[in-house]
C-alpha positions as CSV (number, residue, x, y, z in Angstrom):
1,X,0.0,0.0,0.0
2,X,1.4,3.4,-1.0
3,X,-0.4,5.3,1.8
4,X,0.4,6.0,5.4
5,X,-1.7,7.2,8.3
6,X,-0.3,9.9,10.5
7,X,-1.5,11.4,13.8
8,X,-0.1,13.4,16.6
9,X,0.5,11.5,19.9
10,X,-0.2,13.0,23.3
11,X,3.5,14.0,23.7
12,X,3.4,15.9,20.4
13,X,5.4,13.5,18.3
14,X,4.1,12.1,15.0
15,X,2.9,8.5,14.8
16,X,3.0,6.8,11.4
17,X,0.9,3.7,10.8
18,X,1.9,1.5,7.9
19,X,-1.3,-0.3,6.9
20,X,-1.2,-4.0,6.1
21,X,-3.0,-5.4,3.1
22,X,-5.8,-7.0,5.2
23,X,-8.9,-6.4,3.1
24,X,-9.9,-3.2,4.8
25,X,-9.8,0.2,3.1
26,X,-7.2,2.8,4.3
27,X,-10.1,4.7,6.0
28,X,-11.3,1.6,7.9
29,X,-7.8,0.9,9.1
30,X,-7.3,4.5,10.2
31,X,-10.6,4.5,12.2
32,X,-9.6,1.1,13.7
33,X,-6.0,1.8,14.6
34,X,-5.8,5.5,15.4
35,X,-6.6,6.0,19.1
36,X,-10.1,7.3,19.9
37,X,-10.5,11.1,19.5
38,X,-7.1,11.6,17.7
39,X,-7.4,13.4,14.4
40,X,-5.4,11.8,11.5
41,X,-4.3,12.4,7.9
42,X,-3.8,9.8,5.2
43,X,-0.8,10.7,3.1
44,X,1.2,9.2,0.2
45,X,4.5,7.5,1.2
46,X,6.3,10.0,-0.9
47,X,5.2,12.8,1.5
48,X,7.2,11.2,4.4
49,X,10.9,11.7,4.6
50,X,13.2,8.7,4.3
51,X,15.6,10.4,6.6
52,X,14.6,9.3,10.1
53,X,17.5,11.1,11.9
54,X,15.3,13.8,13.3
55,X,12.0,12.0,13.2
56,X,11.1,13.0,16.8
57,X,11.3,16.6,15.7
58,X,8.8,16.3,12.9
59,X,5.7,18.4,13.4
60,X,2.3,18.7,11.9
61,X,-0.4,21.3,12.6
62,X,-3.7,20.0,14.1
63,X,-5.4,21.9,11.2
64,X,-3.7,19.6,8.7
65,X,-5.1,16.4,10.3
66,X,-8.3,16.5,8.3
67,X,-9.1,13.0,7.2
68,X,-10.9,11.8,10.2
69,X,-10.9,10.9,13.9
70,X,-9.8,7.6,15.4
71,X,-12.6,5.4,16.8
72,X,-10.5,2.5,18.3
73,X,-12.2,2.6,21.7
74,X,-15.7,2.8,20.2
75,X,-15.0,-0.1,17.8
76,X,-13.6,-2.2,20.7
77,X,-16.7,-1.5,22.8
78,X,-19.0,-2.5,19.9
79,X,-16.9,-5.7,19.4
80,X,-17.1,-6.6,23.1
81,X,-20.9,-5.9,23.1
82,X,-21.3,-8.3,20.1
83,X,-19.3,-11.0,21.9
84,X,-21.4,-10.6,25.1
85,X,-24.7,-10.9,23.1
86,X,-23.3,-13.9,21.3
87,X,-22.4,-15.6,24.6
88,X,-25.8,-14.8,26.1
89,X,-27.5,-16.4,23.1
90,X,-25.3,-19.5,23.4
91,X,-26.1,-19.7,27.1
92,X,-29.9,-19.4,26.4
93,X,-29.7,-22.3,23.8
94,X,-27.7,-24.4,26.3
95,X,-30.3,-23.7,29.1
96,X,-33.2,-24.6,26.8
97,X,-31.4,-27.8,25.7
98,X,-30.9,-28.8,29.3
99,X,-34.5,-28.1,30.2
100,X,-35.7,-30.3,27.3
101,X,-33.4,-33.1,28.4
102,X,-34.8,-33.1,32.0
103,X,-38.3,-33.9,30.9
């Protein structure tokens, strides 16, 4: 993939996510992997310097982070809720099965 996702960490340094080819769009990966509430920008690889010598000094203005906001925590909560619902349904089936066996 020739794109990267960048966002500003709480200490002000720049984080760069190198997305894997996992069947998700770059936008889906960004929402999933950028921490909740952090604004991000999707850029071409060519926009990121190959010289990593002063990488900790790289900066970006918040006003340039315009492609979206991370939803990691929200997505994890939704995933957990789906698992809880699935387990409850399984328990209900098991309980019904046991009730039918006892007759």
